[in-house]
C-alpha positions as CSV (number, residue, x, y, z in Angstrom):
1,M,0.1,2.3,-16.6
2,N,-1.7,5.6,-17.4
3,A,1.0,6.4,-20.0
4,C,0.8,2.9,-21.5
5,C,-3.0,3.4,-21.7
6,C,-2.6,6.6,-23.6
7,I,0.0,5.2,-26.0
8,V,-2.3,2.1,-26.7
9,K,-5.3,4.5,-26.7
10,F,-3.7,6.6,-29.4
11,F,-3.0,3.4,-31.8
12,V,-6.5,2.2,-31.2
13,V,-7.9,5.6,-32.5
14,L,-5.2,5.4,-35.6
15,M,-6.5,1.9,-36.4
16,N,-10.0,2.5,-36.2
17,L,-9.6,5.7,-38.6
18,V,-8.0,3.0,-40.8
19,F,-11.3,1.0,-40.5
20,W,-13.5,3.9,-41.4
21,L,-11.2,4.2,-44.4
22,V,-11.7,0.9,-45.4
23,G,-15.3,0.9,-44.7
24,L,-15.6,4.1,-46.9
25,A,-13.9,2.1,-49.8
26,I,-16.3,-0.7,-49.4
27,V,-19.4,1.7,-49.5
28,A,-18.0,3.2,-52.7
29,L,-17.1,-0.1,-54.2
30,A,-20.5,-1.5,-53.8
31,V,-22.0,1.9,-55.1
32,W,-19.7,1.7,-58.1
33,M,-20.8,-1.6,-58.8
34,L,-24.2,-0.7,-58.5
35,V,-24.2,2.3,-61.0
36,D,-21.5,0.8,-63.3
37,P,-22.6,-1.9,-65.8
38,T,-18.8,-2.8,-66.9
39,F,-18.7,-5.3,-64.0
40,M,-18.4,-8.5,-65.6
41,I,-19.2,-10.6,-62.5
42,S,-22.8,-9.5,-62.8
43,L,-23.2,-11.8,-65.7
44,A,-22.7,-14.8,-63.6
45,Q,-25.4,-13.8,-61.4
46,E,-29.3,-13.5,-61.8
47,Q,-29.7,-9.5,-61.7
48,Q,-31.8,-9.7,-58.6
49,N,-29.3,-11.9,-56.8
50,Y,-26.4,-9.5,-58.0
51,Q,-28.1,-6.2,-56.4
52,Y,-29.0,-8.3,-53.1
53,A,-25.1,-9.2,-53.0
54,L,-24.3,-5.7,-53.4
55,F,-27.0,-4.3,-51.2
56,I,-25.2,-6.8,-48.6
57,L,-21.7,-5.3,-49.6
58,L,-23.0,-1.9,-49.0
59,A,-24.6,-2.9,-45.7
60,I,-21.0,-4.2,-44.7
61,G,-19.2,-1.1,-45.6
62,I,-21.6,0.9,-43.6
63,L,-21.4,-1.1,-40.6
64,M,-17.5,-0.9,-40.5
65,V,-17.8,2.8,-40.4
66,I,-20.3,2.8,-37.5
67,L,-17.9,0.2,-35.7
68,A,-15.0,2.6,-36.4
69,F,-17.1,5.3,-35.2
70,C,-17.9,3.5,-31.9
71,G,-14.4,2.3,-31.4
72,C,-13.2,5.8,-31.5
73,C,-15.8,6.8,-29.0
74,G,-14.7,4.1,-26.7
75,A,-11.2,5.0,-26.9
76,F,-11.7,8.3,-25.8
77,K,-14.3,7.6,-23.2
78,E,-12.5,4.2,-22.1
79,S,-15.6,2.7,-21.9
80,Q,-15.3,-1.1,-21.4
81,C,-18.5,-1.8,-22.4
82,M,-18.3,-0.1,-26.0
83,L,-14.6,-1.5,-26.1
84,V,-15.9,-5.3,-26.0
85,S,-18.7,-4.7,-28.2
86,F,-16.4,-3.2,-30.7
87,F,-14.0,-6.0,-30.0
88,C,-16.7,-9.0,-30.5
89,C,-18.1,-7.4,-33.6
90,M,-14.8,-6.9,-35.3
91,L,-14.1,-10.6,-34.4
92,I,-17.2,-11.2,-36.5
93,V,-16.0,-9.3,-39.8
94,L,-12.4,-10.5,-39.4
95,T,-13.8,-14.3,-39.6
96,A,-16.2,-13.5,-42.4
97,E,-13.2,-11.9,-44.4
98,I,-10.9,-14.7,-43.9
99,A,-13.9,-17.1,-44.8
100,A,-14.4,-15.1,-48.0
101,G,-10.7,-15.2,-48.9
102,V,-10.3,-18.8,-48.3
103,W,-13.5,-19.3,-50.4
104,S,-11.9,-17.4,-53.2
105,Y,-8.6,-19.3,-53.2
106,Q,-10.5,-22.5,-53.3
107,N,-13.1,-21.4,-56.1
108,G,-11.0,-19.0,-57.9
109,S,-9.9,-21.4,-60.8
110,K,-13.7,-22.0,-61.2
111,L,-15.0,-18.6,-61.4
112,E,-13.2,-17.8,-64.8
113,G,-15.3,-20.8,-66.3
114,F,-18.3,-19.6,-64.7
115,V,-18.3,-16.2,-65.7
116,R,-17.3,-17.6,-69.3
117,R,-20.4,-19.7,-69.6
118,N,-22.8,-17.2,-68.1
119,F,-21.4,-14.6,-70.5
120,K,-21.8,-16.7,-73.6
121,N,-25.2,-17.8,-72.6
122,S,-26.4,-14.0,-72.0
123,I,-25.0,-13.5,-75.7
124,S,-26.6,-16.4,-77.1
125,T,-30.1,-16.0,-75.4
126,E,-30.6,-12.8,-73.7
127,Y,-29.0,-10.1,-75.7
128,K,-32.0,-7.9,-76.9
129,V,-34.3,-9.8,-74.8
130,I,-33.5,-8.6,-71.4
131,N,-32.6,-5.2,-71.0
132,A,-30.3,-5.1,-68.2
133,R,-28.1,-7.6,-69.7
134,T,-28.3,-6.0,-73.1
135,E,-27.0,-2.7,-71.7
136,V,-24.2,-4.6,-69.5
137,I,-22.7,-6.5,-72.6
138,D,-22.7,-3.4,-74.7
139,A,-21.0,-1.4,-71.8
140,I,-18.6,-4.2,-71.4
141,Q,-17.7,-4.7,-75.0
142,K,-17.3,-0.9,-75.9
143,N,-15.3,0.2,-72.9
144,W,-13.1,-2.8,-73.1
145,E,-13.0,-2.8,-76.7
146,C,-13.7,-6.6,-77.0
147,C,-16.3,-8.4,-78.7
148,G,-18.2,-11.8,-77.4
149,A,-16.6,-14.2,-74.5
150,D,-13.9,-15.5,-76.3
151,G,-14.3,-13.3,-79.5
152,P,-16.9,-12.5,-82.4
153,S,-17.7,-15.7,-83.3
154,D,-19.7,-15.9,-80.1
155,W,-22.3,-13.9,-81.9
156,S,-22.7,-16.4,-84.5
157,H,-25.5,-18.4,-83.1
158,S,-27.1,-16.1,-81.0
159,K,-30.5,-14.5,-81.1
160,L,-29.2,-11.5,-82.6
161,N,-28.6,-13.4,-85.9
162,N,-31.6,-15.9,-85.0
163,P,-34.3,-13.9,-83.7
164,S,-36.8,-17.0,-83.9
165,G,-34.7,-19.0,-81.7
166,L,-34.8,-22.0,-84.4
167,L,-31.1,-23.9,-84.8
168,D,-30.0,-24.0,-88.4
169,M,-31.2,-27.1,-90.0
170,G,-28.4,-27.2,-92.1
171,I,-24.7,-26.7,-91.2
172,K,-24.2,-26.4,-87.8
173,S,-20.6,-25.3,-87.8
174,Q,-19.5,-22.0,-87.5
175,K,-20.9,-19.2,-89.4
176,L,-18.4,-17.2,-91.5
177,V,-20.8,-14.2,-92.2
178,Y,-23.1,-13.0,-88.9
179,S,-24.0,-9.9,-87.2
180,V,-22.0,-8.3,-84.2
181,P,-23.5,-5.7,-82.2
182,T,-22.5,-1.9,-82.4
183,S,-20.6,-2.0,-79.2
184,C,-18.0,-4.5,-81.2
185,C,-16.8,-1.7,-83.6
186,K,-13.6,-0.1,-82.5
187,N,-14.0,2.9,-80.6
188,G,-13.7,6.1,-83.2
189,T,-15.0,3.9,-85.9
190,D,-17.4,6.2,-88.2
191,A,-21.2,5.3,-87.4
192,Q,-22.0,4.4,-91.1
193,I,-18.9,1.8,-91.7
194,C,-19.5,0.6,-88.3
195,E,-23.5,-0.3,-89.1
196,T,-22.3,-1.6,-92.6
197,S,-19.4,-3.9,-91.2
198,R,-21.3,-5.3,-87.9
199,K,-24.1,-6.7,-90.2
200,G,-21.7,-9.0,-92.0
201,A,-21.5,-7.3,-95.4
202,L,-17.6,-8.2,-95.0
203,T,-16.8,-11.5,-93.2
204,T,-17.0,-10.7,-89.6
205,S,-14.0,-12.5,-88.4
206,I,-11.2,-10.8,-90.4
207,N,-13.1,-7.3,-90.5
208,P,-10.6,-4.6,-89.3
209,V,-13.4,-2.7,-88.0
210,I,-14.4,-5.4,-85.5
211,N,-12.6,-6.0,-82.4
212,K,-11.0,-9.4,-82.3
213,E,-10.3,-10.1,-78.6
214,G,-12.6,-11.6,-76.4
215,C,-13.8,-9.8,-73.1
216,M,-12.9,-12.7,-71.0
217,E,-9.1,-12.5,-72.3
218,K,-9.5,-8.6,-71.0
219,L,-10.9,-9.7,-68.0
220,V,-8.3,-12.3,-67.2
221,A,-5.3,-10.0,-68.1
222,Q,-6.6,-7.3,-65.8
223,V,-7.0,-9.8,-63.0
224,N,-3.7,-11.4,-63.5
225,E,-2.2,-7.9,-64.0
226,N,-3.1,-6.7,-60.6
227,L,-3.5,-10.0,-58.9
228,E,-0.3,-9.7,-56.8
229,K,-1.2,-6.1,-55.8
230,I,-5.1,-7.3,-54.9
231,V,-3.5,-10.0,-52.6
232,I,-0.8,-7.8,-51.0
233,G,-3.2,-5.2,-50.3
234,S,-6.0,-7.8,-48.8
235,L,-3.1,-9.2,-46.5
236,I,-2.1,-5.5,-45.4
237,I,-5.6,-4.5,-44.5
238,L,-6.5,-7.9,-42.7
239,A,-2.8,-7.4,-40.8
240,V,-4.1,-3.9,-39.9
241,Q,-7.5,-5.1,-38.8
242,L,-5.9,-7.9,-36.3
243,F,-3.6,-5.7,-35.0
244,G,-6.5,-3.1,-34.2
245,V,-8.4,-5.9,-32.5
246,L,-5.6,-7.1,-30.3
247,L,-4.8,-3.2,-29.3
248,V,-8.6,-2.5,-28.6
249,L,-8.4,-5.9,-26.1
250,C,-5.2,-4.8,-24.4
251,L,-6.8,-1.2,-24.0
252,C,-10.0,-3.0,-22.5
253,C,-7.4,-4.9,-20.1
254,G,-5.8,-1.6,-19.4
255,V,-8.9,0.2,-18.7
256,K,-10.4,-2.7,-16.2
257,S,-7.1,-2.7,-14.5
258,N,-7.2,1.0,-13.9
259,K,-10.9,0.8,-12.6
260,D,-9.7,-1.9,-10.4
261,D,-6.6,0.1,-8.8
262,D,-9.1,3.2,-8.4
263,Y,-11.4,1.1,-6.7
264,K,-8.8,-0.4,-4.1
265,D,-7.2,3.4,-3.5
């Protein structure tokens, strides 16, 4: 029985190292999303709510790091109390992860439309009005080499072209000449040429200096390209966590059995 406990203990420590690495990865992701404005999902939320969500994600990562440390200590010391506590906490984490996965699967098709609508709304009403939104939109367009949600035409009726916020009283169809932000210019474009081109000196929709692809197309392409990897990686992490929890349960039962045997002796 002692030999079996040693083997199980080894795997429990190994699994906790995996949990520790996953926790660090979550912490790194949360910090990255807090400091990097190019995450388009930030446009789907109020800025304050988005930051709250990231702080919760950061707290989850830190919690996993602490839990992994406690799991290792419990395995080394063969502390039944610590092992049971670790088991219960990991069950809660696993339940939350499974619930988040089910929600993402059921609502994934709605997320694209939700982000698209909010991105267009930010372009129309918040650019140059809310500094945080302006920085996010410029960072996304510049780094992804895109313009607007679906294309440069999204800027035609924005406050960038209608500072007063009043709608055109005449023809309300799509404008042919309109201004776009500097971030819509292709990377490497001369600053003076970009400044002239973005103000609609030429018809923006056919101007070779302006990026034509919408940012949503870039986002969808990147997600679709890596979707299979994301799903496989998530399933592997979930399986490893479940296996680790079962190992902790086995170790806990083994420790209890050993203590009972020692007591009988």
